[in-house]
N, C-alpha and C positions, 0 to 999 in steps of 0.2 A: 806198798802194794798198788799195782796198777788196776784200773777198772777194766776187766776183761769181759764183762757181762754181755756186751754187744756181739761177742763172737761165739757165745755158747748156745748151741742149738743146731738146727738143720739149715745148711747153706748149700743150695744146689750149685753145681758147676754150670755156668752159662753156656748155651749152645751157639755156635756160629750161625748167623742168620743171613741168607743170601737171597738175591732177587733171581729172576729167570735167566739173567746173563751170568750168574755166578759171582756177582759183586756183592759186597756187604750192603745190606738193606737197612738204612736207618729206621724206616717205618717198622720193619719186622723186629729189629732189636728192641724198639720201644714197646711193641706189642708183647714180646716175651717178658720184658721187665714188668709190665703191668700185670701180666699173668702171675708172676711170682709175688708181687705185692698182694694181689687178691687172694692167693693161696695161704698167706700168712707165714711164710718162711722167715727165718731170721735175717738172711741176707743172700748175696750171690757172689760167686767166685768167677771173675771175668778174665778170659784170655788164657785159660789153661788148656789141658788136653782136650776137653770137651768143646772148647772154643777153637780147636784146630789151629792153635797158635803157630806151630812150626811151619804151617803152609800159608800163613798170612804175612803181608807186609807190615811194616811199622805203621803206615797210614791206615791200613785196614783195622788194625788194633786200636788206633786212636779213635777212629770213627765209631767203633763198637762201644768203647768205654764212654765216649761223650754222650752217646744216645742212651746208654744205661743210666748214667747220672741224671740226664734230663728227665727221663720217665720215672726214675725211682723217687724223686722229690723228697729225699731224706728219709724215706720209709723203709729202707733196707740198709743193712751193713754191706758195704761194697769192698771186696778184696780184689785188687787188680794184679793178675800175674803178668809180670813185665819182662820175664827172662827172654833173651835172644841169645844166639851163640856168640855174638860180639858184645863186649862190655859197652861199646859206644851206643849201639842201638838200645840196649837195656837201660842205660842211663837216660836216654832220650824219653823212653816210655815211662820211666820212674818220675822224671820231672813233670811230664804231662799228667800223669795220674795224680800227683800231689796238687797240681794246679787246679784240678777238677774237684778236689776235696774228698778223695776216697778215704776210707778208714784205714786201710793197710795195703801194702804192696807185697808181692810174693815172688819167689823165683826158684826154679830148679837149678841144678848145676849146669854148666855148659856141657853139651853132648858132643860126641864124636871123639875128640882127643880126651884121653883119660888124664886129667890134670892132677897134680899133687894137691894135697889138702890145703897147703898154704895159698896156692893159686885160686882154689875155689873160695876160700875165705876172703881173699882180696877182691874177687869178682863180686861176691855178695855185699861186702862192705862198700865197694865203689857204687853199687846200685843204691844201697841204703843211704849213702852220703848225698846222693842226688835228690833225695826226698827227705830232708832232715827233720821234718815235722810230722812224719808219717810212720806208723808201725810197720814192722817187717816180719814176714812169715817165711820160714825155710820150707821148701817143698821137697820132701824126700820120696822119690819114686825110683828106686834103684833098678827095677826091672826094665824101665824104659830109658832112664838117663844113663845107665851104665856105671854109675858110681853111687855108693850108699853114704848116708850121713852117719859117721862114726861118733862114738861118745866123745872122742878127743876133738873132732871138728865142731861138734855141738858146744862143747865147753869153750872153745875159742870164739865161736859166734856169740855166746852169751856175754862176752865183753862189750859187745855193741849194745848200748842201752835201748836202741830202737827195736831190737829183736824181741818179739813177744811169744814166739812159739814155733811149732812145727805142724805142717800138714803132712801127716805120715801115711803114705800109700804103699809102704812095704807090706809084704804079706804076713810076716810073723806078728801076731798080736802082741807078743812080748816086747817088741820094740816100743810100743806106746807106753807100756809100764816103765821101761828103762828110761825113756826120755822124760817122763813125768817125774819119776823118782829123782832124777838128776837135777831137774829144773825147779821143782817145787811149785807152790801155789801162785807165784808171780808170772808164770808162763802158761800158755794154753796149748794143748795137743789136740789136733783134729784127727778123727778117724778118716782114713782114705778109702780102703776097700769097702764098697757098699755091701758086699755079701757078708761082712762081719761087723755090721754097724753096732749090734748090741754087744758083741764081744769086746770091741774097742772101747765102747762106753763104759762097760763094767770094769775094765782093767785100768781106766784112768782118763780116757778122752772126754773132754767136756762138750765137744761138738763134733759135727761131721761135715765134710765137704765131699760131694760125690757126683759122678757123671750120670747116674740113672735117677737121681732124686727128682729131676725135672719132669720125668715121664709119669711120676706117681708121687708127688709131694705129700699128698694127704697120708699115704701109707708110711712114709718116713716120719712125718710129724706124729703119727700115732705110735710108731716105735719109740720115738723120743719121749713121748708122754708115758708110755708103759715103763720104760727104763727109769724115768724120774720117780714113778710111783712104786718101783720095786716089784712090779707084776711081771716077773721074769718068765713064768710059764707061758703067759699070753704073748709076751714079747718074742719068745723063741718060736712059737707057732706062726706068728706073723712074719718073722724073719725068714722062715722056711718058705712061706708063700711068696714073699718078695724075691727070694733067690730063684725060685722057679720062673718068675717073670724075667729076671735078669738073664737066665740061661736061654730063655726064648728070644730075648732081644739080641742075643749073640748068635742065633741059629741061622741067620740068613746069609746069602751070598754077599750082600751089601754090608758095609760097615755098620756097627751097632748104632752110631749116631744118625746114620741115614734111616735106620729102622725107628729110632726114637722120634725123629722129626715127623715121620709118616704116622706114627701112633698119635702124636700130639695133634696132627691134622684131623684124625678120626675122632679122638676123644674130646678135644678142646677147641677145635676149629682154628688152630694156629697154623699158619703157612710160613715155614721157615726155610724153604728151599731144600737143596740136596747137600752133599758134602763136596769138599774140594779135592780134586785129584792130587796125589795118587790114592786117596781113600776111595774105596769102591762104592759106587752108588747102587741103588736097588735095581734089580732086574725083575722081569715079569713073574718069575717063579717065587719071588720074595713076598708077593702080595698076601699069600696065605699066612706066612709067618707074622707079618704086620697085623693082620686082622685078628689072629689068635692072640698075639701079645696085647693088643688093645682090649680085647674081651677079657683076658685074664686080669688086667688092671681094673676094669669095671666090676668084674665079679668079686675081686678081693676087696674093693671099696664097699661093695654091698654087704659083704660078710663082716669085715673087721671095723667098719665105721658105723655100723648100725647102732 
């Protein structure tokens, strides 16, 4: 049995941090990392969707991960998403991540071309082979990647001893149960969709990785606490409040991550910059949405953390 305890809990997906010119800001990356250390989350997932990975260069992603590791000082579990559309770039990021001492690397399938399962397995195994001393997490997000992790592909990937589990962001909660039942206790399944955190946890996920956790980590930590204590009525009530906040974060003209960064500036004093085009940045009329979302988070914390 592998020791998977360091992966069990609340793991926010790390946001892209830019300066005024739109370049990755090492200082802001470190500030966001320290914020997560102070909030007491289990770890961070760096370079995924929330990190705007498909709009960043290999060098951008290296700079981000280097500064996360520098500021984390071993106080966070760090999972580095290293997937690029080319195996060559993904392998480079995997080697770099292992050289920094991350706990795990992760990857979605290649996007655009719908590759056969044997080619996806080869892609993941090539990436994993470039970091031979590092755990590997499969990232299943079919609604964006265009291809789903099937039970057959999962079985094939479990032949790789470095594969420890799945970050499951497909919408059916049943997928979590199916992956967990197939893999057993020696693998970890992460809940992906934030709106169903408690549902995923109840059906078998031991942890969660999510893009809105960073805007309100205390609320997700409380959800995790309630699930562990079996207080499901309270957990359900809080999940509904969290979901209302998520819907508000998605209600602006600008991209949700632009809204979250603006909310963090109001509530936490963090300056993380905007988002990288073609993601839509905020416009003047979004100001009311940002302020309302920020207030909803403050109000929820006052109610549920009292």
